[in-house]
N, C-alpha and C positions, 0 to 999 in steps of 0.2 A: 504493498499499497505507501502510497507517495507521501512524503514528510508535510504536516505542516505550514511547514516555513516555505515551502517550495512551493503552496498554494497560488497559482497567479490571480487569483479573483478578490483584487480588494474590499476588503468589509467594507472602508470605507464610498467608496466605488458605485455599492450596490444599492439597487433601489430596490429589490425583492430580498430579503436573509429568510430561510430557517433549517431549523437545527431541531432534529432529533433527538431526543431522550435517550434510546436507545438503539445500536444504531448495527441489527444485525448483517453485517457488510464483512464478506472477507474474500481474499481472494481465489479460492475456491467458490465462492459463490460467484465471484464475477466473469471466472471460466466459464462455471455452468450453465451461465447468461448466455456468453461469444457460442456457446456449442449449440445451442439452442438455434440463435438467431441466426448459422453458420448452415445449420441444417435444411434454413427453411430459403435460404438462397439458390440452393441445387434444385430445390423442388418447383418442379413446371407450372404446378395448379396452384400456386402461392398470390394470394390476396394481395398481397405486398410489394408495389416497388423494389427490385432493387434495388435502384437507387436508395431507398429509404433502410433496406435491412441494411445496408454495406455504412451507411452513414450510423446505424446502432452502433454496427461494432466498430468502428472508429470513434464512437462517443465509450465505446464501454470500454475498449481499449488505452483512452486517455483517460480513466477514471483517475479522479484523487477527491479527498475532503473536502469538498467545499461548498458552500452554503448557499450558492446561486441555482435559484429554482424557477425565476423568473428571466425577466428580458435584461437587455443592455442596455446604454445609451452610448457605451465605449467601448464596448470588446467584441468580437467573436466566439461565443458561446461554442466550445468542443465537446463537451463534457457532459453526463450527467450529474443534477447535486445527490447530495447524499441525501435527500428525503425522497427524490424521484426512485433512485433504488431499494430503498427501503421499500417504497410503496409496489413497485415491479416484484419484490422478491415475498410480497404480502401474499401476493396471491398463490393458491395451489396448484394450481395448471401450468404448466410451459407455452398453450396457446393465449389465455390469457395474461399472461406475463409478457411475451411478445408486442401484440397485442397493445399493452401500455406503454411498452418501449417505444413502437412506433408512433401511437400519438403524442407520448410528451418529445420523441425527435422532432415532428410536422410541427408542434409548435413552436418548436425552437426553431427551426431553419425558415419555413414555410414564409410565415408575417418579413422577416427578416431580408429573405430571396424574391420577395414579393412575388411567391408560388400561390397561384388560386386552385385549390381543392375542389373537389364537387361539391364538399356539403360543407357549412363551416366546423372549425374542430372543438371549439368550445360554445356551449349555447346555454346562455342564462337564461332565467326561466324565472319570474317576478310572480309570487303568487299572491302578492299584492301591494298596493303604493302604501299603504296607511303604515305609520309606526308609530310605538306609546312611549319613546322618548323624543331630545327635540338637541341630538349632541352639537357643537360647537362647531364641528366642522362640516356639518350637513346641511343638505339643501333643507329638511325639515325646519332648519330656522331661517329659512328666506320663506318670507310670508307670502309675498308674491306666489310661490310656486303652492302653499296651503291653505290660501283661502281660495284658490281654484278647484271648483267640486269638479270637474273635467278630468283632473290628475288622480282622485280617488279611487279606489274602486279594489276589485277582488277577482281574481281570475275563478272561470265557471270551471268545476271538475270534466264538463266533456271536452271543453278548449283543451284545459291542458291535455289531456287524453289523446286528442289530434295531436299536439304538437308532439306528445312523447311516441306516439307512433309512429309517425314519420323520420323522427331522428334514431327510432330504433332498425327502421327498415334501411335507412341510409347507413347505419354502424357506425354511429355518433357514439364515444366513448366518453366525453366530457360533457356534464351537464351539472353544472351551478342552479343552485337555491340562493338568488339574491335577488336587488332590484333598489328599489326608492322607499321600502317599507321593511318589517320586520318577518319575516317568511313565517315564524312561529305562532303569529294571528290569526293564521287561517286555519279556519273550524276543520278543514281536510288536509291538513297539510300533513300530516304522518301519512295518511293514506295517498297520498301524491306521491310522497317517499319513496314508499313502497314500490307502486306502481312501476316508477324510473326503475328501481331495482330489479324487478323480475320483470321489464320487458329488454336484460341483457346490457343495459349502460353503465359499466363497468364503475368511472370514475364518476361518482353522484359527490357533490360535493354540497355541502351545507352552512352559510352565512347566519348566525344570530348572533342577539347579544345577548342572550342567554337570562336576560331579565324573568322569560316565559317556558323554564327548564324546571317544571315541577317530575316527578316522582311517572307520571303517568305518561307523561311526553318521552321522558326520557328511556323507559321502557317501550315506546311505540317505535321510538327512532332506530335504538339499537334492535330492535325486532326487524325492522325495513333493514339494515345493514347500509346504509349507505357509507363510500370510500372514507369519509372526510367528512366531519362536523369540524367548523371554525369558530369559534368564539371571540366575537370581538370587545376584547375587553380595552386594551392601550393604556394601562397606566397598572400599576403595585400599589398604587397607593391609594389612599379612602378620600383626601383631598385631590390630588390629581385625577385622577377616575369620576369623582362626583363632577367635579368641573367641566368635564369635556363632555359625560353622558351624561345628559343633564335629565334627572327623573329618573333616574336608576339610583338604587341604593347597593356601594360595595359590598357592605356586609350579607346580602342577600342575592348577590352575584355570585360570591366567593363560598356561599354554602350551596349555592346550585350547582357550582363546579366540583364541589368534594360529593357532594350527593349521588353525582351521574358519574365520577371516577369508580364509587363505590359498587351502585347500580352494574355498571360493565363489570368488574373484578368478581363479584358475589354470583350473577346471577347471568352473565354473558363473555363468562371468560374465553370463548372462543372468535369473541365477536371479530368481524373483519375492519370495521368501523375505527379507526383511528379521530383521537383527539388534537385541535391546537391552539393554542391561542395566538392571539393576532392585536399589535401593536402597532396601529399609525402612527407616525413620529412628527409631530409640528410645532413642539415647544421644547423649549431648553430643559425644561425640570423633568422631561419625560426619560428615563434612564435604563437605556437597554437593557443592559448588562445586569443589571438591579433586577429588572420586569422580569428577565430571561430565569433569574435563581428562581425569585419569589413563586413563579408559576412553575418552576417545573416538577413536582410532583403530580401537577394537576392535569395534565396532557400529555399527548404521545410527543408533539413537536412544539415548536414556538417560533413566532415567524415577525419578522419587524419588515417594516416598509416605508421609505421617503411620502412624504405626503405630497398629492399636485394640489391644483387649487381647482376648489369645486363649487365651494357656494361662491355667487357672487358672479361667476363665470362668463354671463351674457354681457357684464358691464366692467368686465377686467380692459387694461388695455390692449389693445394688439400686439399681435406679435409678430416679427419678421417673417415674408411669405418666402425663406429660405429651409425653412423648418421639415426634417424629413416627413414623408409619407405619414400617415401613421397608420401602426402594423395592426390595430383592430379591424381595420378596412379587410385584410388576406386573413381572418384568425377567426372571427365570435359573430354573434347576432344576439341580441337582446329582445325575448318575448317580453313586452310588458303583461300587467295582469288582465287588457282589456282588445290581446290579440292584434295589438300595431309590433312592428317587427322597428327596433332601433337598432340602429352598427354600434355605439356608445352612451356607456352610464352616463358619463360625461354631460350628455343634454339631459340632463333630466327633466326638460319641458317638454321631451319630444319632437321639437321644432326641424327633425333631420328625418321623419321617421318614413320609411320606404314604401309601406304596404299593412295587411293589416289579413289575418289568418281568415277571419269570417267574412272576408269580401271578394272570395274566390283565387287568393295568394295560397303559395305554399311557401315552406321556408327555403327550401329549395328554389324554387321559381324569384323570390326576392334577392336571395344568395348570387344566383349566375344573372339577375336582370339586368334591363338596360344600367338605369334608376344608380344602380350601385358602382356597376362596370365604370359609368361618368366618373363618379365622385371617384375611385379608386385615381383613373385613366388624370384625372384634374388635381389629385395628392401629389402623382408622379411628375407631373407638368409642373410644380410649385404656383398651384394656382387653389391650395389651401385655402388662403383668404374670402375666397366664395362664397364660403360656407361657414353659417353661424351655431354653435361655436368654436368649431374649427380655428377660425381665426386668434380667436383668444386662446388653445389649450397649450399646452407641452410637447403633448402627442406623448405617443407610447409604440 
């Protein structure tokens, strides 16, 4: 294994870092993964392009203990992060491990190289746009958003099933439950998660503020078996937490996480679900290393991310036109609670919406459609400022 001092991924340069509390990665496990993928390269009936399989092998051969599971503004990523390898090894069979690695390779390389896949690599689904908190950095602190009734809503379960059915048939690997609201507020949320996992989507992720994480909800989610539950915490002290996460109580959320961990260990010891505490850093008082140590016993992973400007993005200063094209246009789509498809969640008022599923559109038709293709071409041609709020966004 490469020595950590030789790690080329400088922590100071990374927008997103993720560490695991228990890393089951050895040289032999890496060799095993390489052997699995090599066997697929020489299989005529393989569903994966040879370039993807060879790319996975190269990433595995370049392995090092780094924390970078996201995208970079500064360098070309050439290996999987420790957390990505841990996730791959958590799957019990070789076919799912390869499927996961192929998805992560595409996630890293396709947007960076402006390669367009037949379907979004990541699909973000918004169960509801309603939230119970008023976080300092969030659009729920923007009264022009919260006062507009058309922005508020709950996804119909029938619409959700249509989304998942199309995604499953297309071979989607990654579905994220997130958006402008708190997913666990939806009365059918656990049912939604279970449906997605049952349809074979291997990397189902949940973003939650953990305020509604009751014993009942925890059990239902662990039974559904998502790949990852992300607890958006952002601090390790009561003072910082309650200043950021307005409306939440630090003691209650801490208790919810402790109880979730206890239930997982006692009632679901073989659960495939991993947990992560997430910290978005935008204040000097937020200490990443202290927070990592504080939450270490209550989650499988700890992630930190540099904040991007979200609140007030429609009024913030214009960005220069030489900014790079937004990688989201080659990576993901957002399905809002009313069925509208958006290219980005920075556009929380959905001024850029591309179409609506219940108006005859499909996810694939929008992904490959003329409207989004023109947007990609304009971004490539340095015409990003033709779009709002792209003209005020730092890009991804």
